[in-house]
Structure formats: structure tokens, C-alpha cells
C-alpha positions as a LaTeX table, in Angstrom:
\begin{tabular}{lrrr}
\hline
Residue & $x$ (\AA) & $y$ (\AA) & $z$ (\AA) \\
\hline
Met1 & 26.24 & 71.54 & $-51.11$ \\
Ala2 & 27.45 & 71.98 & $-47.54$ \\
Thr3 & 26.93 & 75.74 & $-47.78$ \\
Asp4 & 23.35 & 75.18 & $-48.98$ \\
Ile5 & 22.64 & 73.04 & $-45.94$ \\
Lys6 & 24.20 & 75.63 & $-43.62$ \\
Leu7 & 22.10 & 78.40 & $-45.17$ \\
Glu8 & 18.98 & 76.29 & $-44.84$ \\
Ile9 & 19.79 & 75.54 & $-41.19$ \\
Glu10 & 20.30 & 79.25 & $-40.46$ \\
Lys11 & 17.09 & 80.19 & $-42.26$ \\
Thr12 & 15.06 & 77.56 & $-40.40$ \\
Ser13 & 16.57 & 78.55 & $-37.05$ \\
Ser14 & 15.77 & 82.22 & $-37.62$ \\
Glu15 & 12.18 & 81.33 & $-38.59$ \\
Ile16 & 11.78 & 79.35 & $-35.35$ \\
Asn17 & 13.17 & 82.27 & $-33.32$ \\
Lys18 & 10.76 & 84.73 & $-34.98$ \\
Met19 & 7.79 & 82.45 & $-34.28$ \\
Gln20 & 8.80 & 82.02 & $-30.64$ \\
Ala21 & 9.12 & 85.80 & $-30.30$ \\
Arg22 & 5.63 & 86.22 & $-31.76$ \\
Ile23 & 4.23 & 83.68 & $-29.26$ \\
Glu24 & 5.85 & 85.62 & $-26.39$ \\
Phe25 & 4.27 & 88.83 & $-27.70$ \\
Leu26 & 0.85 & 87.19 & $-27.93$ \\
Lys27 & 1.09 & 86.17 & $-24.26$ \\
Thr28 & 1.29 & 89.85 & $-23.24$ \\
Asp29 & $-0.96$ & 91.34 & $-25.94$ \\
Arg30 & $-4.35$ & 92.58 & $-24.74$ \\
Thr31 & $-5.70$ & 94.11 & $-27.95$ \\
Val32 & $-9.49$ & 94.18 & $-28.08$ \\
Ile33 & $-10.97$ & 92.94 & $-31.36$ \\
Asn34 & $-14.69$ & 93.59 & $-31.71$ \\
Asn35 & $-17.19$ & 92.57 & $-34.33$ \\
Ile36 & $-18.18$ & 95.60 & $-36.43$ \\
Phe37 & $-21.68$ & 94.19 & $-36.86$ \\
Ala38 & $-22.54$ & 94.14 & $-33.13$ \\
Gln39 & $-26.11$ & 95.38 & $-32.74$ \\
Glu40 & $-26.75$ & 96.24 & $-29.10$ \\
Gly41 & $-24.95$ & 96.31 & $-25.80$ \\
Thr42 & $-21.26$ & 95.68 & $-25.45$ \\
Pro43 & $-19.74$ & 93.81 & $-28.36$ \\
Tyr44 & $-17.95$ & 90.52 & $-27.75$ \\
Asn45 & $-14.15$ & 90.71 & $-27.51$ \\
His46 & $-12.68$ & 88.31 & $-30.10$ \\
Gly47 & $-9.05$ & 89.10 & $-29.18$ \\
Pro48 & $-8.34$ & 86.17 & $-26.81$ \\
Tyr49 & $-9.80$ & 83.68 & $-29.28$ \\
Phe50 & $-7.72$ & 84.98 & $-32.20$ \\
Arg51 & $-4.57$ & 85.00 & $-30.06$ \\
Lys52 & $-5.24$ & 81.40 & $-29.02$ \\
Leu53 & $-5.68$ & 80.34 & $-32.66$ \\
Glu54 & $-2.53$ & 82.13 & $-33.79$ \\
Thr55 & $-0.50$ & 80.64 & $-30.94$ \\
Lys56 & $-1.76$ & 77.15 & $-31.80$ \\
Asn57 & $-0.84$ & 77.60 & $-35.48$ \\
Leu58 & 2.60 & 79.00 & $-34.63$ \\
Lys59 & 3.36 & 76.06 & $-32.32$ \\
Ala60 & 2.45 & 73.65 & $-35.12$ \\
Lys61 & 4.73 & 75.53 & $-37.54$ \\
Ile62 & 7.56 & 75.42 & $-35.00$ \\
Lys63 & 7.20 & 71.65 & $-34.66$ \\
Arg64 & 7.38 & 71.24 & $-38.45$ \\
Arg65 & 10.46 & 73.49 & $-38.64$ \\
Glu66 & 12.15 & 71.53 & $-35.81$ \\
Ile67 & 11.59 & 68.26 & $-37.69$ \\
Lys68 & 13.05 & 69.84 & $-40.81$ \\
Leu69 & 16.00 & 71.13 & $-38.78$ \\
Arg70 & 16.72 & 67.68 & $-37.32$ \\
Lys71 & 16.72 & 66.20 & $-40.83$ \\
Leu72 & 19.15 & 68.88 & $-42.04$ \\
Leu73 & 21.45 & 68.37 & $-39.08$ \\
Ser74 & 21.57 & 64.62 & $-39.65$ \\
Lys75 & 22.89 & 65.05 & $-43.20$ \\
\hline
\end{tabular}
């Protein structure tokens, strides 16, 4: 049972680290995402909006993983 908890703690910690690395990447990413159905003129760049949404979702996932990690550590 103790080994299961240790494995779960390691797995959760690695997930948190991966998500934090992705957030750091999104801070520097400047990819332009355009709508393929743009009719005239310059199409709107959706990139910043999508990065903001992904960052928000990742932060929420990190919070959930941290709560899970605290519960595992208290066992």
C-alpha cells in the first residue's frame, strides 16, 4: 500500500511539473492562429485568446492535482 501511495505521489508531481512547463511555454509562444473562413482584410489572430484559455485550464488542473497531492501526503 505504501508503494502505491509513493507511485501516485510521483505521478501527480510529474503531472504538475509538465503542466507548469506548458504554462511557461505558452508565455513565450507567439503562434498566429487565424480563422480559415475570414472573408476580407486581415484575419483576426485567435492565438492569444487560445493561449489564455489553455493557461486558465492548466492552472485549474494544477490546483486540483495539488489538493490530491496534499491528501496523499497526509496519509
